[in-house]
C-alpha positions in Angstrom: 9.8 6.1 16.1 6.8 5.8 13.3 4.4 2.9 13.4 2.2 2.3 10.7 -1.0 0.7 11.1 -2.7 -0.8 8.4 -6.7 -1.4 8.2 -9.5 -2.2 5.4 -8.4 -5.8 4.1 -11.2 -8.2 4.3 -13.0 -10.9 2.0 -14.3 -9.6 -1.6 -15.3 -11.3 -4.4 -13.6 -11.3 -8.0 -14.7 -7.9 -9.7 -15.3 -5.9 -6.6 -13.7 -3.6 -4.7 -12.0 -2.9 -1.1 -10.0 0.1 0.1 -6.6 0.0 2.0 -5.5 2.4 5.0 -2.1 2.9 6.3 -2.4 5.4 9.6 1.2 6.6 10.3 2.4 7.8 14.1 3.2 11.1 12.7 4.5 12.6 9.4 7.9 13.4 9.1 11.0 13.6 6.7 11.6 10.3 7.1 8.6 8.7 5.5 8.1 11.6 3.0 7.6 8.7 0.4 4.8 5.9 1.7 4.1 2.7 -0.6 2.2 -0.5 -0.6 3.6 -3.8 -1.3 1.8 -7.6 -1.1 3.1 -10.7 -0.3 1.3 -14.3 -1.3 1.9 -17.4 0.0 5.0 -18.8 -1.6 6.3 -15.9 -3.3 8.4 -12.6 -2.5 7.3 -9.0 -1.6 6.4 -7.3 -4.6 5.6 -3.7 -5.0 2.3 -2.6 -5.8 2.2 1.5 -5.3 3.9 4.3 -3.8 3.1 8.2 -3.4 5.4 11.4 -2.3 3.7 13.5 1.1 4.9 15.9 -0.5 4.5 17.0 -4.0 2.2 13.8 -4.3 4.3 12.1 -7.3 2.5 8.6 -7.7 4.1 5.1 -9.2 1.9 1.8 -10.1 3.3 -1.8 -10.7 1.9 -2.7 -13.9 0.1 -5.2 -12.8 -2.5 -2.6 -10.7 -2.1 0.0 -13.3 -5.3 1.4 -14.1 -7.7 -0.7 -11.0 -6.2 0.7 -7.8 -5.5 4.4 -6.8 -3.2 5.4 -4.1 -3.6 8.9 -2.1 -3.0 10.5 0.7 -4.8 12.2 3.2 -2.2 14.7 4.7 -5.1 16.2 7.5 -4.9 12.5 9.0 -1.3 11.6 8.1 -3.5 8.3 6.2 -2.6 7.0 2.9 -5.0 4.7 1.0 -5.2 2.2 -1.7 -8.5 1.8 -3.3 -8.4 -1.2 -5.4 -11.0 -2.0 -7.6 -11.8 -5.1 -10.3 -9.8 -7.2 -7.9 -9.0 -10.6 -9.5 -7.6 -13.9 -8.2 -4.0 -13.0 -8.6 -4.9 -9.6 -6.1 -5.2 -11.8 -2.9 -2.2 -11.3 -0.5 -1.3 -9.4 2.9 -0.6 -5.8 1.6 1.8 -4.2 4.0 2.0 -0.4 4.1 6.1 1.0 4.3 7.8 4.5 4.3 11.0 5.5 3.6 13.2 8.5 3.7 13.3 10.8 0.1 11.5 9.8 -3.1 9.4 6.5 -3.5 11.2 3.3 -4.2 9.9 0.1 -6.1 12.5 -1.8 -3.9 11.5 -3.5 -0.5 15.0 -3.4 0.9 15.3 0.4 0.6 12.0 0.8 3.0 13.1 1.4 6.9 9.0 1.3 8.4 6.8 -1.3 7.9 3.1 -2.0 9.7 2.2 -5.5 9.8 0.1 -6.3 6.8 -3.7 -6.7 6.4 -4.7 -9.9 4.5 -7.0 -9.4 1.3 -8.9 -12.3 0.0 -10.8 -12.7 -3.6 -13.3 -15.1 -3.9 -14.5 -16.8 -7.3 
């Protein structure tokens, strides 16, 4: 069983930056694609960014493109999300997810999930 553990959430002022990390218990074929999703109160879970261990293909939601950067640290089995220029639309619980094969923007296509980490942006 693969476990995903997020860290790095917290409170930041608008315009500031945060770096989220997702540590995987092991890197396997079943988690070739790793992604970040977020869920704000009263809203559905939405795709933020994704990356693959093999090849390093990346994808971003339009709302974060140019501000967020997803990366991988293969030796540490860790995915990071550098979030810059945070704005009042970014606060949410951020979840790390993994799936077999290529990345997907759909929640239902991910098999493994972390417990989430809260990101709060103050104005």
